[in-house]
C-alpha positions in Angstrom: 99.5 91.4 85.5 102.4 93.3 84.9 104.4 94.8 87.9 103.7 98.0 89.2 105.7 100.9 88.1 106.7 101.7 92.0 107.0 98.2 93.2 110.8 98.0 93.3 113.0 95.4 93.9 114.2 95.1 97.7 118.0 95.8 98.6 120.7 99.0 97.7 119.7 102.1 95.9 116.3 101.5 94.5 114.3 100.9 98.2 117.1 103.6 99.8 114.9 105.6 96.9 111.5 104.1 97.9 111.7 104.8 101.5 112.1 108.5 100.6 110.1 109.2 98.1 107.5 107.2 101.1 108.5 108.9 103.4 108.1 112.5 101.3 104.2 111.1 99.7 103.5 110.9 103.7 104.4 113.5 105.3 102.8 115.6 102.3 100.4 114.2 102.6 99.4 114.3 106.2 99.8 118.3 105.7 97.4 117.8 102.3 93.5 118.8 102.6 92.7 117.3 100.1 94.6 113.6 99.8 96.9 115.4 97.3 100.6 116.0 96.5 102.8 116.7 93.2 106.2 115.4 91.6 107.7 118.6 92.2 106.7 118.3 96.4 107.7 115.4 96.5 111.5 115.6 94.8 111.8 118.5 96.6 111.1 117.0 99.8 112.8 113.3 99.2 116.0 114.6 97.3 115.2 112.1 94.5 114.7 113.7 91.1 111.8 114.4 89.6 112.8 112.2 86.2 112.7 109.4 88.2 109.4 109.7 90.2 108.1 110.2 86.4 109.9 106.8 85.0 109.4 104.9 88.5 105.6 106.4 89.3 104.5 108.5 86.4 102.9 110.9 88.1 101.1 111.8 91.6 98.9 109.3 91.3 101.3 106.7 91.1 103.1 108.0 94.2 99.9 108.1 96.4 99.2 104.7 95.6 102.6 103.0 96.0 102.5 104.8 99.1 99.6 103.7 100.7 98.9 100.4 99.3 102.3 99.2 100.8 101.1 101.1 104.5 98.1 99.0 104.1 100.1 95.7 103.4 101.9 96.9 106.9 99.6 98.3 108.8 96.5 95.3 107.9 97.6 92.3 106.7 95.0 90.0 106.0 95.3 86.7 108.1 94.9 83.3 105.9 93.5 80.2 108.2 91.4 78.9 105.4 88.2 79.8 107.5 86.8 82.2 104.7 84.6 83.8 107.3 86.5 84.3 110.4 89.6 85.4 108.4 87.1 88.7 106.2 85.6 89.5 109.5 89.2 90.3 111.3 90.1 91.6 107.9 87.2 93.5 108.4 87.0 94.6 112.0 90.8 95.9 111.5 90.5 98.6 108.2 87.0 99.7 109.8 88.8 100.3 113.0 92.1 101.9 110.4 89.2 104.0 108.6 88.0 105.9 112.1 91.5 107.5 112.3 91.1 110.8 111.7 94.8 110.3 110.3 94.0 107.8 108.0 91.6 109.0 106.4 92.8 111.3 103.9 94.2 107.6 102.3 90.3 107.0 101.1 90.9 110.8 99.8 93.9 109.3 98.3 92.2 106.9 96.8 89.4 109.0 95.4 91.8 111.6 93.8 94.1 109.5 92.6 91.0 107.2 90.4 89.1 110.6 89.5 92.9 111.8 87.6 94.5 108.4 86.8 91.4 106.1 85.9 90.9 102.7 87.7 93.2 101.1 84.9 96.4 102.9 87.6 94.5 101.7 90.4 95.1 98.2 89.4 98.5 98.4 88.5 99.5 99.6 92.2 96.5 97.4 94.1 97.8 94.6 92.6 100.1 93.3 95.6 96.5 94.0 98.0 94.2 92.0 95.1 96.7 89.3 95.3 97.1 88.7 99.3 92.5 89.0 99.4 93.0 86.1 96.2 94.9 84.0 98.4 92.9 84.7 101.9 89.7 83.6 99.4 92.5 80.0 97.6 92.9 79.5 101.6 89.2 78.6 102.7 89.2 76.8 98.9 86.7 79.4 97.6 85.7 80.2 94.3 82.8 81.7 93.6 83.2 84.4 94.4 86.8 86.8 93.8 88.6 90.2 94.6 85.9 91.9 92.9 83.0 90.5 95.0 85.3 91.9 98.4 85.7 95.6 96.7 82.0 95.5 96.1 80.6 94.1 99.4 83.0 95.2 101.7 85.6 97.7 100.2 83.1 100.1 98.7 80.5 100.4 102.0 83.7 100.8 103.8 85.3 103.8 101.8 82.3 105.6 100.2 81.1 106.1 104.1 84.2 107.7 105.0 84.8 110.0 102.0 80.9 110.9 102.8 82.2 111.4 106.9 80.4 109.1 108.7 82.4 106.3 108.7 81.3 101.8 109.4 82.7 100.9 112.9 83.6 97.8 113.4 81.4 96.8 116.2 79.0 97.2 114.1 79.5 96.8 111.0 82.0 94.4 110.4 79.5 91.1 111.1 76.6 92.7 108.9 79.0 93.7 105.6 81.1 90.2 105.6 77.3 88.6 105.9 77.0 89.9 103.3 79.8 88.6 101.0 78.9 84.8 102.7 75.5 85.1 101.8 76.5 86.0 97.8 78.7 83.0 98.6 75.9 81.3 99.6 73.7 81.6 97.0 76.1 81.7 94.3 76.8 77.9 96.1 73.4 76.9 95.5 72.5 77.6 92.3 75.7 75.9 91.1 74.6 72.6 93.2 71.2 72.6 91.2 72.9 72.8 88.0 
């Protein structure tokens, strides 16, 4: 997959530009009731020209997605120990706890707004580094029967949907259930494969 437009090489002016834009986006999202920002607002707050923003991030959806996926990578790293259930359980507990924080709910609203206006292809470009991290967890455990889409459907989608609906799942009550659902799918696929 090609590099996301908002992803730049570290260091130098590009890194400073990206940091200024991310700080502006985060600040504006904290003030936003609906999880959206405009390019004009980001340009004014960051001091980065609108043409640069459009060239690198394509529009407001790209700005939001790049900023939030970058934050997510730092705030909620994925463990890679080779123990699939353990790694996914640690990750899911962290994700659900993170989504409980009122300030982080804007992340979910922003993703929903970006998908509504930019479609899944725009989301995929900026989510690609996170997708790779999930795939590393799966690969470390030797798992080939499930992929990122399975993790998305059985862990991420319920977590984000409940948060959007105002009834976030909790790490204590729901993390094991979500991970167990994914492991059950993995076990069924392995059984089918072995039965061939």
